[in-house]
C-alpha positions as CSV (number, residue, x, y, z in Angstrom):
1,M,131.1,96.9,40.0
2,S,133.0,96.0,36.8
3,S,132.1,96.6,33.5
4,P,131.8,94.0,30.9
5,E,134.7,95.7,29.2
6,S,136.9,95.6,31.8
7,L,136.3,91.7,32.3
8,T,138.0,91.2,29.2
9,A,140.4,93.9,28.8
10,G,142.7,92.4,31.5
11,P,144.1,93.5,35.1
12,E,145.3,96.8,34.0
13,A,141.8,97.7,32.9
14,A,140.3,96.7,36.2
15,D,143.0,98.5,38.1
16,A,142.2,101.9,36.4
17,E,138.2,101.3,36.8
18,R,138.9,100.7,40.5
19,G,141.2,103.9,40.6
20,D,144.3,101.7,41.3
21,A,146.4,102.8,38.5
22,P,146.1,105.0,35.6
23,A,144.6,103.8,32.3
24,P,147.2,103.5,29.6
25,V,147.9,106.7,27.4
26,E,147.9,105.6,23.9
27,G,149.8,108.3,21.5
28,T,151.8,109.3,24.3
29,D,154.9,111.4,23.3
30,P,158.1,108.7,23.5
31,G,159.8,111.5,25.7
32,A,157.1,111.3,28.5
33,C,157.4,107.2,28.5
34,P,159.4,107.4,32.0
35,I,156.8,109.7,33.6
36,V,154.0,107.4,32.3
37,D,155.8,104.2,33.5
38,S,156.8,105.6,36.9
39,I,152.9,106.6,37.3
40,E,151.8,103.4,36.4
41,Q,153.8,101.8,39.3
42,I,153.4,104.3,42.0
43,G,150.6,106.5,40.7
44,S,147.5,105.1,42.5
45,K,146.2,106.8,45.5
46,W,146.9,103.9,48.1
47,R,150.3,103.1,46.6
48,L,151.4,106.9,47.0
49,V,149.7,106.8,50.6
50,V,151.6,103.8,51.8
51,L,154.8,104.6,50.0
52,H,154.8,108.1,51.9
53,E,153.7,106.5,55.3
54,L,156.9,104.1,55.2
55,Q,159.3,107.1,54.4
56,D,159.3,107.4,58.2
57,G,160.6,103.8,58.7
58,E,159.4,100.2,59.1
59,R,155.9,99.8,60.3
60,R,153.8,96.9,61.3
61,F,150.5,96.2,59.2
62,N,148.2,97.5,61.6
63,E,150.4,100.8,62.2
64,L,149.9,101.3,58.4
65,K,146.2,100.5,58.6
66,R,145.5,103.3,61.2
67,A,147.9,105.8,59.6
68,T,146.3,105.5,56.4
69,D,142.7,104.6,57.0
70,A,142.7,101.6,54.2
71,N,140.6,98.9,55.3
72,S,142.6,95.5,55.5
73,R,141.8,94.2,52.0
74,T,143.1,97.2,50.2
75,L,146.1,97.8,52.2
76,S,147.3,94.0,51.9
77,R,146.7,94.1,48.0
78,V,148.5,97.4,47.7
79,L,151.6,96.1,49.9
80,D,151.7,93.1,48.1
81,D,151.8,94.8,44.8
82,L,154.6,97.1,46.3
83,Q,156.4,94.3,47.4
84,E,156.2,92.4,43.8
85,L,157.2,95.8,42.2
86,G,160.2,96.1,44.6
87,F,159.4,99.2,46.4
88,V,158.5,97.5,49.7
89,A,160.1,94.6,51.7
90,R,158.2,92.3,54.1
91,R,159.4,91.1,57.3
92,L,157.7,88.4,59.5
93,E,158.4,88.0,63.0
94,E,157.2,84.9,64.4
95,D,157.8,85.3,68.0
96,A,154.5,85.6,70.0
97,P,152.5,87.5,68.9
98,V,153.3,87.0,65.4
99,A,154.1,90.4,63.5
100,T,154.5,91.4,59.9
101,Y,156.8,94.4,59.3
102,Y,157.0,96.5,56.2
103,S,159.7,98.7,55.1
104,L,161.1,100.4,51.9
105,T,163.7,98.8,49.8
106,D,166.3,101.2,48.3
107,K,164.0,101.6,45.5
108,G,161.4,102.9,47.8
109,E,163.6,105.1,49.6
110,S,164.7,106.8,46.3
111,L,161.3,108.2,46.3
112,S,161.9,110.5,49.3
113,E,163.3,113.3,47.2
114,V,160.1,113.1,44.9
115,F,157.8,113.1,47.8
116,S,159.5,116.4,49.0
117,E,159.4,118.0,45.7
118,I,155.7,117.2,45.4
119,E,155.0,118.6,48.9
120,S,156.9,121.8,48.0
121,W,154.8,122.0,44.6
122,A,151.7,121.3,46.8
123,F,152.6,124.2,49.0
124,E,153.0,126.8,46.4
125,W,150.0,125.8,44.2
126,L,147.3,124.2,46.0
127,A,145.4,126.5,48.4
128,E,144.2,123.4,50.6
129,C,147.8,123.2,51.7
130,D,148.2,126.8,52.7
131,A,145.8,126.5,55.5
């Protein structure tokens, strides 16, 4: 449930409260600006999961739903956000049966190296990944 502050603080505060995006960081070192701005766009759990799943190529909505374990509402919202931010492209195939496909744009594909680096870091530093 939303707190009274989040109702007046705008959509960013509501996203942060739901865990969809990190809350803005005040007093951040200007040198960290690109990192903070990047995390605000891709840093939610669901955005990262969807972006990672799409690294393997175009997927239908239901394929993404199964692969991510996201509910339909969450996945739809995340895909809309990623499309609006320019990371994901949507393609509608109107032949029977109607299908919606999602794929990464060049901007989304450019994250491939980032995911590789995070994975390497995780295998080195996170015990859960060693198992």
